[in-house]
N, C-alpha and C positions, 0 to 999 in steps of 0.2 A: 369756753365760758358762755353762760347764758345770762340774760338780763331780765329783771322783773321790776317793771316800772309803776309808780304811782301816776295818776293823771293830773289832778288838781295841783297847781304849783309847779308842776314838772312840764306838762304839755299845755294846760289851760290856765289862763289868768282869770279864775273864777272868784268872785267876791260879791255878796249881796249888796254891798255899797254901790257897785256899778249901776245897779237898777234903782235902788231906793233913794239915792241922792236926788233924783228927779221927782220923787213922790212926796218927800218931806220938804217943807219950806224952812223948817227950824232944825238946825244941825244937832242941837241937844236932844230933841225929840227923836231924831233919826238914830243917834247913838243909843238912846234908851231902848228903842225898839229892837235894834240888832243885838244888844247885850242882855236884855231882860225879857224880851218877848220871843221873837223868832231868832233865838240865839243858837250858838254851836251845839249846846247840850240838846236842844230840841231837834235840831236838824239831823244830828247824828242817829237819832232813833229811826228816822226815815231811811238813812243810810243802812241801818240794821234790819230793815224789812218792814217797819210799820207803814201801813198805807196812809197816804196823804189825807184822805177824808177823815180818818180817825185822828190824825195829828191836829187837824183843824178843829174838829169837834171838841177835842180835849182842851185846846188852848183858848178858843174864843170866849167861853164863859169866864175865864180868868181875866181876860183883857178885852171886854166887850167894846171898849172905845177904839180898839185897833182891828175890829172885825174886817173892815175893808182891806186894810194893808196885809193882814194875815192871809186872806184869800187871794192876794196878788202874788204871794211868795212863790209857790210852785208853778203856776201857769207861766210865770216870767223867768223861770230857772235859766233858760238859754240866754236871756238878756243880761244875766249876771256874769256871763263870759265876755270879758272885755276884748280878749284876743287869745290867739294861740301863740306859743313860743316857737317861732320859726326855726331856731337853732336846734331845738329838741327834735323837731320833725326831720330836719336834715340829718341829724345823727342817727335817728331810727332808719332812714333810708340807707345810710352808709352801713349800718349794722346788717341790714337785710342783704345788701349787695355782697357783703363779706360772709354771708351764710351764718351769722350769729342768730340764734333763737332769741326772740324777745316776747315778753308776755306782760300782762297788766294785772296788778292787784290794787284795786281802787275802792275807796269808800264813796259809794254813790247810790242814790235811791234807784231801785229797779224801775220805778215809774218814770222818773225823769231821764233815765238812760235810754229809754225807748226811742229809736230813730237816731241816736248819736252817730252810729257808724255810717248812716247815710249823709247826715249833715257834715260829718267830719271824716272823709274817706281814708285819711291816713291811719285811722283805727283798724282798718281792714289789713294793714301790714303786719299787725301782731299775730303771733302764732296761737294766741289764746288770751281770753279776757275773763278775769274773775272779778265780778262786780258784787260788792258787799250786800246790797239790797236783794240780790237774787238768791244768795245763800244764807241770809239772815245772820251774818257774822260781820264784825267790823274790826279793823285795825284800831288799837294795838293788841287785840285779843290773839293770843298765841294760836288759837284754833284756826284762824283764817290763813295764817302763814303755813300751818301744817297742811291745810287743804290745798293751797297752791302748790306745795311740793309734791303732793300726791297727784293732783289733777294734771299737772304739767310734767310729771316725771323728772323733777329737778333734784340735783344733788347740792347740798349746802355749800360745800367748798368750791363748787363749780358755778355758783350763781351769785350775781351781783344784784342787790336790792337798792333801788333808788327812790327816795321820798324826800319831800320838803319838810316834813314834820319830825322833829327830833325824837319824840316819844315812839314813833313808828320805827324809826331807824335803830333805836336802842334795843327794842325787843328783837328785831331781826338780827342784830349783832349778837345778842345773848344766845340766840338759837344757833348761830354759827354761819350765817350768811356773810359774804363780803358785802360792804355797805358803802353807799354814797349818800351823805346828807347834803341835799342840794338846796342850799339857802339862797342861791342865785342861779336862775336857769341859764344865764350866759356862761356859767362854768361847766356845763354839762359835757361839752366835747373834751375839754382838758381832763376832767375827772374820769370819764369813761376810758380815755386813751390809756390810762394807767393799768387797765385790766385787759387790754387787747394784746394778743400775742404777736 
């Protein structure tokens, strides 16, 4: 069996709230900013390969009153990581010790991923990393799963896909992957154990 991991929600507790809660004094203003200005829909386009400068230039004219906060978003992307999930890293070490191949399929901006393997050395344990922004495809597009299969020479029936987002897991299941919907990172060891011989 081989393992194909998401990063956010599986290894990283990443959330823009972690940074912007200290920027906004008004909680309603914070919620509006993260739901209507720098929201998931906007961020996913950078995960799909749009450059940050273009993203800012398109957004600022629509919300000029938030120009300063918009420009803070990506330079502080690392500060949106509150912590790493130690149990997930422990499980990765255990898989490698037992010679199980492990890979990454993650929605992440190519620009903000620069330097991540140096800042978080556990990422070097993976046998391969497929970062959405580098290939200009994002989950849950079927094409990025197919690219992972091809790039890492994976067989569907012999691969477990692990992700915290239900829509990503549903597409993987439809394609024929074994799947783990990891709604709680603390469950990772128990859920992966089911697939170990």
